[in-house]
N, C-alpha and C positions, 0 to 999 in steps of 0.2 A: 367446803371444808377440804374436799379432795383436791380441788385446784390448788389450794394453798399449800397442802402436803406436798403436791407435786413440785411446786415452786422450791420448797424448802430441800427436797430430795435432790433437785437439779443444782441448787447451790451448794449442797453437800457433796456433789460429785457421784451421787448414787443414780447413775443414768437409767438403769433398768427400773429402778422403783419408780422414778419420775414418770417414765413411759407408761407405766401401769396405771398410776394415779391419774395422769392426764386423759387416758382413754376413758376411765371410770367417770372422771368429772365431765367429760364431753357428753357421754351418754345420759348422766343425770341431768345435765343442764339444757339438753335438747328438749327433755319431757317438760321442763318448766317454762321454756321459752324466755330464759333470760339470756338475751343475745350479747349484752356487754360481757358477761362472765363467760358465755360460750365462746365468744371471740377470743378472749384472753386464754381460755383453756387450749383452743386450737392453736393459738400462737406458742404456747408453752410446748405443745406436741411437736410442732414444727421445730422449735428451738432445739429440744433435745434429739430430734432426729437429724438435725444438721450437725450437732456435735458429734454423733455417731458417724455420719458420712464424711464430715469435713473436720476431722480433729485439728487441723491447722487454723481453723478459724476463717471467717468470711469478711472480717473488717479490713479497711484499708488503713490509712495512715491515722485516721481518727475514727472514734465511735466503735472500734473492734472489741468485742467481748474477749476477756482473757480466760484461757482454759488452764486450770492448775494441773500441772503434770511435769514429769521430768523432761519431756521433749519440747516444751514450749519455748525455752531460749533459743534453741536451734531453728525451730519453725518460726519465731518471730524475727530471726535474722533473715530467714528465707523470704519473709514477706516484703522486705525492702528491695529485692532483686526484681527486675522487671519480668513480668510473667508468672512470678511464683504463685500468685493466687489463682491463675487460671489452669492449673494442674488438677486433674481429676484423680482422686485417689480410690483405688478398688477397696470397697468395704471388706471384702473377704480377706485381703492381705494384711488388714489392721488388727493390731491388739488393743486391749483396753487402755493402753498408755498409763497402766498404773492404777486405773480406777477400779477394776475388778478383773482378777485373773482367773475367775471360776469358769470352766467351760460350760456348765449347765447355763450359766448366764448369757453367754453367747447365743445359745440356742433361743432363749426366751426373748433375748433383745432383738433377734432377728424377726421374731414374730410380732413384737408390738412396735418396732420402729417403721416408719414411714419410708416409702420409697422416693428417690428424688423427684419424680413426677407427682406424687401424692403430696409432697411437701409444698409444692407451688399451688396446688389445688386448695389445700387447707389454708395457705396464706390468703388466697383469694376470698375463700369463705369467712375467714376471720375479718378481713378488710371490709367486706361487704356488711357484716354485723356491726362493725365500728361506725360505719357511715350512717347507720340508724340514729346515732347520738350526736348533737351538734357540739356538745362539749367534749367529744372524744377525738377532736382532730388531731391533737398531738399524738395521741395512741396510734392513730390510723396512719399518720404520716411516718411515726416510727416503724410500723409494720411494713409500709411500703418500701422503706429504706433497706430493711431486712431482706424482704423478697428479692430486691434487686440486686443485692449483694450475693445472694445465693444463685441467682440466675446468671450473674457475671461470671461465677465459677462454672456454671453448666454451659456457658457460651450460647446462651439463649437470649441474644440480644433484643430481638424484636418483642418478645414478651416482657423483657425487662423495661423497654421503653414505654409499654403500655402502663406498668405499674408507675413510672416516673411521671408520665402524663397524667395519670390520676392524682399524684401527689402534688403536682403544680396547681390543681384546682381545689385542693382542700382548703376550707376556709378556717383560718385560724384566728384566735383573739387578736385583739391590736398589739401588734409586734413594734419594737422599738427598731430604730434605723440600723443599728448594729446587728439585731436579731435578723431584719431582712437581708442585710449584707451576708450574714452567715448562712442564711437559708438558701439564696441564690448561688452562693459559693459551693455549698454541699450538692446542689442539683448539678452544678457545672462538674464536679469531681465524679459524680456518679454516671453522668452521660459519657466523660471521658473514659470511664471504667468499662463501659460496654461498647466503647469505640464509636460512639456519636461525637465525633469531634466538632463539627459545625455547631451541633446543639449545645455542646459543652461551651464553645466559644460565645454563643448567644447569651446564656445565663451568666457567663463571666462578665460579657459586656453590660448585662443589666445590673450586676453587682457594682460594676464600675460606676455606671450612671447612678446608682443609689448612693454612692460615696459623696456625690456633690449634689444631692437632691435639694430643692429649694428650701425645705423644712430644717435642713442642717445649719445651724449658725455659722459654724466654721467649717466649710466644705473642704474634704481631703483630696485636693487635686493631686497630689503626689500618690496617694493610694489609688486614685482613679487612673493616673497614667501608668502605674505599675500593673493594674488588672488590665488594661487595654492592651499592653505589650503582650500579657500572657494570652490574649485572645487571638495573636496573629497567626500562630500555627493552624488554629481551627478553620481559619478563613483562606489557608493556602497562601499566606502572605508572610514575607520575610522583609527585613531592613536592607538587604543586600541588593543592590540593583543588577548585580551579575547573575542574580537568579532568575531575572526577568529578560535576560539577552539570549537564553537558550530555549529552543522549541517554541511551542504554543503556550498561550497565557492560561493559567490554572486559576480556577476559583471564580466566584461572581464579581466582576468588576465593580458593580453598583455598590455591594457591600463593602468591598475593599476600600472604595474611594470615601464612603461614608466614615469608615473606621479611621482612615488616614486624616481626614478633616478633623475628627474628634481627637487625634493625637495631637494635631497642630494646635487646636484650641486649649487642650490640656496643658501642653508645654508653654504656651503663651501665658495661661493663667499661673503656672508655677513660676514665671518670672525667668524663664530661659529662652531668650529670642533665638540664640543660635540653634536650639533644638527645634524651634518651630521653623526656621529657615530650612533646616535639614529635612524635615518631614514634608514640608510644603514642595521642596525641591524633588523629593523622592516621588511625591503624588504626580507632579507634571512630568517626570521623566518616565515612569512605568505606566502611568494610566493616560498617557497622551491620545492614544487611538480610541479612547472610550469616552473622552471629553467632547461635550458638544461645543459649537463655536463660542456660545455665550459662557460656557463654563471655562473655556481656555482663557477668555478675556478676563473673566472674575479672578481665577487663579493667578494668572500673571500680574494683575493689578495688585492682589494681596501680597505677592511675593516682593513685588517692587517695593512696597510700603515696608515690608519687613527688612529687606536688604538696605533701605535707606538708613536704618538705625543699626544693623548688624550685618555686614556683607557675608555672603556665603563663601566659604573657603573649602579647600581640599584636605582639612586636617580630620583626623579620627576623633570623634567625640565619644568619650567615655562617661557613663553615668555612675552615680554613687553606688550602685549595687553591682558595678563591675561589667555592666553590658556596654558593648562598644559598638557604635553607629559608624559605619564605613561611609566615606564620602561619596557623593552622588554627582558624577560628572553629566554634563547635559549633552550626550551624544546624539540626541534627537532634535536638538535646536542649535544649529540646523542639522538635518539628516545628511550624512556624507555617504555617497554612493562609490566614488572612486577616488583613489590617490595615486597620482603619478608624479614621480621625480622627473624633472625636466632637464634635458641636456642644455649645456650652454648654447647660445647662438653660435651659427657656423663659423663666424669670424674670431670667436673666442674658444672654440673647442681646443683643448690640447691633443697634440698628437706625439707618439712615441717615435723617436728616431729608430730606424731599423738597424739591428744588431747583426754584425757579421758572423756571429757564432750561432745565430738563430735563437729560438725559444730554449730556456732552460728546462731540463727534463727533472721531474720530481723524483727525489730519492727517498720518499717516505716508505716506499714498499719495494721489496726486491723482485716482486712479480711483474710481469708486463701488464697483466690485467687482474683485477680483483673486483668482483661484483660489489662487495662491501665498500671499498674505496670509491668505486664509481658512483654508487647510491649516495654516498655522503657528499660527494663533489657536486652531484646533480642537485641536491638539496641547498648547497651553498650557492650554486649558480641561479637557483630560482629565487633567491633573496638578493643577491648582489648584482648590481646593473653594470654593463659592460661599457660604460663611459665614465669620465672622471669630472670632478669639480675642481676648481683651482682656488688655492688659498688667497684670500683677500678680494675675490670677485664675487659679486651678487648671485646667488643660486636660488633656484625657483623650484616650488612644488605646487602642482595644481590639483585642486580639490573640485569634485563636482557635487555641489551641495543642493539641498532641496528644503524650502521653507514649508513645514506643514501647517503653519499658524495661519488663521483667516486674517490676519492683519500683517503690516509690515514688521519685520523682524530686524532689529538693530543689534549687531554682533560687534562688540568692541574688543580691543586688546587680543585679536586673533593672530596667533604666532605659532611657530614649529616647537615641538619638543625632540630633541635629539641627544644622542650620547656617542662617546668614542672620541669627539674632536671639540675643542672649544668653539662654539658657534654663538654669533650675535644674531639673534632673531630680530627682525624688524616688524614689529606688530602692525596689523592693518585693522581697519574699521570698515564695516560693509553694512549696507542696508538691503535687505532682500524683500522683494515685492510679496504680497500675500499669495501663498500657495504658488511660488514662482516655478516650478519645475526645475529640472536641473540646470544649474547656474554655476559658470566656472568661476573659481576664486583661486587666485595665485598668492601663495605665501612666500615671502623672501627672507633671506638671511645671509650672512657672510660668514664662512669658516675662517677662524683666525689661526688655527694650526693645521699641521698635516697629519694623515692617517686615514683611518676608516670610520665614516660617520654612518650612523644609523639614525633614520627618521622614525620615531617611536609613535608620534602622534602629533596632537596639535592642543593648544590651550585657548580658551575664550573667556569671555566675560558677557553673560546674557542676563538680563533682569537683576543685575547686581551679584550674580552667582560666579565664581570663578571655577572654571572646570579644566582639568586635564584630561583629555580624550586620547586614549591609547589605541593604536590600530588593532592590537590584538583583541580588544574588548568591543570592536565594532562588528556588528553582525552585517553579513551581506555585502562587505566592502571589497571591491575588486583593486588589486594593486599588482604592479608588475616588478615589485621589489622595492625595499626600503634601505638597502645599504649601498653606498657608493664611497669611491676612494677619492681622497682629497689630496692632490698632488701640490708641491711647492709653487710659489708664486711666479707669474710670468708677466712681462710687460704687455701693455695693450696699444695697438697701433690703430690710428685712425687716418683714412686716406681720403684726400679730396683732390679733385682734377680740374683743368681748365676747360673741359668740355662739359656740356649740359647733361643732366640726367636723362636716362633713356626710359621710355614707357615699355620697351621690350625687355622681357625677363627671359635670360638665356636658360637653357634646360640642358646642361651637359650630360653626356651619356653615362658619366662616371657617377653621377647622383650628387656631385659636390653642390653646395649651395653657395649662391653668389650674393654678396652683401651690397655691391653697389653696381649699377649698370649705366654706362655712358654711352653716347651715340654721336656720329658725325657723318656728314654726308660730303662725299669726295667724288671728284671726276677721275676716270680711269687714268692712271699715270701720276696723279697728284700726290703730294706728300703733305702730311699734317704733323705738327709738332705737339705732343701730349704732355703737359707739365703735370707731374704727380707731386703732391704735397704730403709728406710723412710727418705725422705729429704722434709723439709718444704720450698718450693720455692716461697711463698707468702710474704705477709706483714704483716699478723696477727699471733699471736702464736697459735700453735696447742694445744688445751686443752684436747679433748676428742678422744678416738679411740676405736672403736669396730670391732672385726674380726669375720666374719662368713663365713662358707663354705656351698656349696650347690653341691651335686653330681648329674650331669645331668642324664637323663634317660637312664638306661643301663640294658641289658639283664642279665649280669653277677651277680652272688651272691658274695657280698663282706663280708668278715669275719674281725672282729676287726674294729679299727679305721684306717680309709683310711687317714685322715689328722689330726694331733693333734699339739698343740702348747701351749706355755705358754708366757703370756703377762706381768706377774708381773714385770719382770726386765725391760721391754720396758717402761711400763707406769710409773715407778719410775723416769724416765728422763723427764716426762711431767711436766709443758707446754714445748713444743719444740718451741724454738724461731725461727725466720725467718732465713733461711740459716744453721740451724743445722740438724744433721743427727742422727737417731736412728735405730738399727738393731734388729730383732728378728728372730728365726728359727722356720720352719715349717717341721714336720717329715712327709714324704710321705711313707706309708706302703701299699704296694699291696699284698693282701692275697685272691686270688681267690680260686675257687675249685680245689683240687689237685687230684680229681678223674679222672680216665682214661676216654676218649670220646669213642664213639662207632667206630669211623673209626679208632682210634689207637688200639682198641681191635682186630679189623679185621686185621690190619697190623701185630700185634704181632703174631695172630693165623696163618697168612699166613706164617710167618718166623718160625713156629714150636715151638713157646713159650706157654707153658700151662698157661692159665690164668683163667681158669673157674674150673678146678679140684683142688683137694688138695691132691696131691699124697705123700706130706711129712708128717712124723709123729714125726719128731725131732724138737725140738726148735731151732737147729742150722740153720745157713744160708746156702743156696745152690746157687751155681753160675749156672745161666741159659744161654744158648748159646745166645750169641750176634746176633742182626739183621744182615742180610746179606745187605751191603751197596750197592751192585751193582744191587740190586733188582729193576727192573722198577717200577715206582710209577705212578699210573693213576692220571691224573690231577683232574679229577672229584672227587677223594676221599680226596683231600686236601694236598697231600704230607706228607712229614716228619713235626712232631710236631713242630719242630723249625723253619719252613718256614712261610712265611707270611700268609698263609691260617689259621694258628694256633694262630697268634698274635691277642690278644685282646686289646681293646681300652678302657680307662677310662678317663672321662672328668669331671672336676669340675670347679668351680667359686668361687673364693675367694673374698669376699666383705669387703672393708675397709670403714667403716663409721666414719667420722671424722668430727670435729667442732671446733670452737674456735672464738675468738674476738667478735665484736658487733653481728655478724649473730648468734653466739651461744646463745646470751642473747635472741635474738628474737625466738629462737627455731627452727633455720635452721641447716642443716647439709649436707655434701656432701658424695657421695659414689663413690668409685673407685674400679672397678672389674677387677680381674687378672684372667685369663683363664689358665687353667692347662690341658695340654693333655699328658696322659701317655699311652705309648705303652708297653703291658705287654706280654713278651715272655714266653713259658712255661720253667720251670726249671726241676722239678722232677713230676712224676705221681705215684700215689698208685694204682696199677692195680688190687690188691686184699687185703683184710682185714679179719683176721680170728683170733681165740683165741686158745690157748692150756691151760689145767689145768697145774698149777705148783705144786711143791712137798708141798708147804704150802697152807692151805685153804684160807689164807689172800691175796695170791698172784695169778697172772696168767700171761701167755706168751701171749703177742700181736704180731702176725705175719703180716708184711707188705711186700708186693711184690712191690719194688721201682724201676722205669724205669726213665734212664736219657735221657730226651728229647732234650738235648742241643747238639751242635756240639763239645763240650769240655769235657775233664776229669772231673769228679765231685765226690766229697766225701760227705757222708752223716754221721752225728753223731747224737745219741740220748742220752741226758744228758752227762754223763761222760764215756759213753762206747766207746769202740775203733771205728775208722773210718770205713766206708764201701765204697770202691772205685769203682765207676762206670764209665766205659768208654762210649764213645757217642754212644747212642743207645742201651745200655746194660740194662738188667733187673736182680735184685738180690733180694733175700728174706732176711730180717732181723727180727730178734726176740728180743722183748724188755720185759723183766720181770718187771712187774709193780705191785704195790699193789693195791688191789681192793679198790673201791672208795665208799664213803658214800655219796649218792645222795639226802639225805633226807633235806639238807640245802635248796633245791629249794623251794620257797613258794607255799603252796598248800592250804592256807586258803580261806575261800569263798570271803573274801574281795578282795584277790588277783585274784581269778578266774574271778571276776566281770569285770576287765579290759579288758579280751580277748573276742573275738566275739562268740567263740564257743569252745567245748571240743578239737577239732582237732587243733586249733590254740594254745590251752593251751598246748597240747601234744608236738607240734612242739617247742614251746618256751622251754619246760622243756628239750627236746632233745638237743637243741642248747646250753643251759646251761651246760648240762652233757658233751657235746663235747668240749666245751671251758675249763672245768675243766680238763677233760683228756689231752687236748692238752698242757695245761700249765705244766702239771706233766711231759709229755714225752719230751718236749723241743727238738724237732727234728730240726737241721739245716743241710744246705747244703753248700758247699764251692766250688767255681771253681777257683783253684790255678793259672791257667794261667791268668785269668782276675781280680784276687784279688778281686773277688766278693763273697759276702755270703748273706744268706737269711734264712727264716724260712720255714719248710715244716709242713703244718697243717693237721691234720687228721678230722678237722672240717667239718661236713657234710658227712664224709664217714662212721661213724659207725652206722650200722642198730641197730634194737631193740635187735636182737639176741646177738650181740657183746657186747651191753651195758649191757645186763643181765649178761653176764659172767664176765664182769668187775666190777660188783656191789656186795658189801658185802650183804650176806643174812640177812633177818630180825633176825634170830636167830643165835647169835655167840656162838659157842661151843669152849670151851678150855679144853684140857687134861693135867693134871699136874702130873708128876711122881716126887714123893719126893719133891713136892713143886716147880719144875721146868717145865716150859711149855714145851710140847712136841709137836713140829709142824712139823719141817722139819729136826731136827737133832735127832740122836739116844741118849736115855738117858741110863747111865751106872749105873749097880748096882753088888752087889756081891752075889754069889751063897750062898743061905742059909739065906741071910738077907731078912726080909719083906720089900716089896716095896709098899709104900703108893701111891694110885691111886685116884685122884680127877677128877670129871667131873663137869665143870661149865658152866652154861647157863645164857646168857645175852639176854633179850627180847628187841629188837628195834623196834618191830612191834607195830602199834597203838592199838592192841587188846591183851587181856591176852590168855596165851597158857598153855596146860598142863591139867593134870599131865601126865608124861612119864614115861615108863618102858624101861630100857637099859640093855642089856646082852653083857658082855665082853667074847669074843671068842679068845684065842690065837692061833697062827698059825706060821709056818716057812715057808719061801720061798727059794726053792732050785735053784732059778735063772734059772730054765729050763721050767717053766710054770707049775710046780707042786706045790701045797701048802699042807702042812701037817697040819691037825687040830688034829690029834690024839696025844694030848700032856699031857694026864693025868699022865704020869709018870715024866713029866719034869716041869710042872707048876701046882702050887696049889694055890687055893683061900683061903685067910684066912677070913672066914665069906662066904657070899653068892656071888655068881657071877652075880647077878642081881642088877642094881642099880634103885632107884626110885627117880623121881623129882616131887616136889609139883607144883601146879598152879603157874605160873609167870605172874605178872601184868605188863603192859607196862612200860618199862624202868627199869624193876626190874631184879634181879639176884639171882639165886639159886645154889647150889652145893651139890653133894652126894659124899661120901667117901667110899673107900674100900682098900683092900690090897691083894698083891699076893706074892708067894714065888717061886723063881726059883731054881730048883734042880740041873740043869746041866748048864754048860756053853754054850753060843752060841748067835745068833741073833734071837730074837723073836719079832713078830708082834701082836699087839692088834686089833681086829676087833670089833668095838662097834656097835651093832645092836639094832634097835628099835623093841619094840613089836608091831605087828599090831593090836592095840586096836583103840578105837574110836576116841581120840583126834589127834592121829598121821595120821589116814588116811583123816582127814578134811583139812590137810596142804599139800601145793606142796612139793615134794622130794627135791627141791633145798634148802628148809629150813633146812634139816637134813644133812648138809655137815660137818661131823666130821673130824679132822685130823687123819692121819694114825699114829699110836703110834708104835716106834721103840725102843725096849729095848735090850740092850746089856749086857748080863750076864757074868760076870768076875770071875776068880778064887778067891775063898775066901782067905783073908790074913791069913797068919799062926799065 
């Protein structure tokens, strides 16, 4: 009766009276061992004490007791705020909330009210009494729930979990399916209340499975699916794949995979295949690292079955309750490790024409330097690449991909995702071997407009699922930049030549890449015509073309123009429309040093051929003994001159700069490089060069020892002279009569001297110019009849200073005229008894004035035995004086003196003209006084 009165007092709001009655009831019931009522009295005592300590109530959204009072509406509102139930209220600061305002009642209440710790102990005791009765399961469960709510307010989660664990094992009577679902849902809420999220998710999942129990005639798959979605946070699982791309994996992967499988199955039973594909894609993307090889095969097979009916898309799926499922791109199928935008091939890379004004200065800031602007520009540079793509040309992006699957992965419709420029992506299909490792994949496309293009990512189709993979969402991807400038369209030039391609790849020091290499083998001095075929294979007209050449670093001295061409006829065909062809010819002329090398001189000396002495005094050629072919050759000495040890290599690069179309208007051009590899085999060598005086003072004999270093018979011809035939390895001497040269045409003014570094360089340039002039007059050519090949043999670089002096006209030119006829190399005829007029003429070519001079004419006869007869007073008589006087001659001036002789007898007479050794003649070198020998033939007088 006391317990019943306590219940009535509690219901009436008489808190103090209920506490007193409950205490009395507990004492009475303990004495009679009525455990069921004793447990009820203890529960009532706990309830009254809870009302005192927690006037705001302990209930959550459901099952909370309502306390009648003036503050309940505000407190009820507070209970809907997160954390409102977890605030502990100090009992000393509370009033009776309108229950009883008597102060004496407060004192009594404090005496009869249980402390927060005692409340839990009494709940435990009451539950233990309830457990003694099988039919009291519902009451026991309710007491456990009340105790858990109180412990939740006290933040004693572990003790609360013990009560809940006891509640799980309470045996209730036969419950309906709805009651079972409600029971597990309440347990899930209570576990959530005490912070046991995974435990809460577990009972929520049990409730979901109960919705589709076999005993239910109409399973509630929608309710099951909804409850399963509510369990996701408890298992650290979300449906956004972005949450799994950052940091380490959270939660138990095995449990998460089980839950995702259940979501897939539930969505399929709901009749929503798109939802099934989305969840299965999410499972494969996020749990790939935790799937076994067999599980990977099973999941992908199921996914292919689903996508055959409903392909996976990148659209956002929205459920009827408003939940949105984000798309799931397959960023791990395949895994991308590196993305690199590739520059165009070297022959297609655009280059900017250099501006005369230089680079434009940015006017965005008035300051010379700003760290803020510098930082922002650095970030922009880190993304923007320093090369350009061209509108209308195929551009490439290389991806290093990896197949993590244990089977072959087929990727279809793989292309680029771009922005900023209209871009035509050319999709690719690839098949990656199982666990392939890093595998390069090149994606291509064609920009259709100009501007700045950004490569945002790529798209794929794998297992029937379309994926848009953005670079920003790819973890661990290395990229050197994703933004590049697209310039206006340019023409495309394709070059083909008449020469075969070369296996030698030239490596220019400038770092330029050469698209095509050709090679040719020539003999020294030979000329080859290279026909270049230009074809416009682009879509824009070819308007400008510039051809330049660069000889790569070589140790060999080149004479003359190695490469020469004329573009006038070719440029006349411009603009070259798409598909049209133009040709032009490049002349390749190899002219290296024709002087003999030291090892060859040694070989010739060993063969008994004299190359250092000058035993011959005749201008005629002499055949020298050929080399002995059977002579053993030491490999260290390089072998025969025609063997590979003596083959020299010349390399050059031909650059074709061309432009046209809109790109030309914007100042861009392309550069196409053609590599030329020339192997030069020796043809002939000049082992020795010397001179002999000729009969004329204006001429000289040039003596050349010519050696045939080829393995073929060779003929040498100088100007229109007869040919000199040389067998293989044979050396012969040839003499060429040449007119002496006037070298004064070479510039010697101070202005011209200033362009050379020093006097030594000036002298070298002057000597090269003289050698070029002499070589052009000699015009020496060789011919190999068996090969039908011909070339030039040059003496440039062979002529030393002494030889040049012998071939140079003296600064003072002396002319002797007999009866007005120049007498230099031919005999002048006269009659005995007739006076012969003799004139000596001087032309001053030196830069200084010379003279005066005195000359004596001494006649003599040559008996052709080494004896000269000067005693001719009875045979020759002078008309007047035998001494001639010449006045002072200014530069470029001319002076002459006259005399006469009378021949008394017939015969051949010679006139020797001598200078008197006075002051002016001693100051000048003897070579300046080179007078011709005068030969006069006196004939019988006519009757």
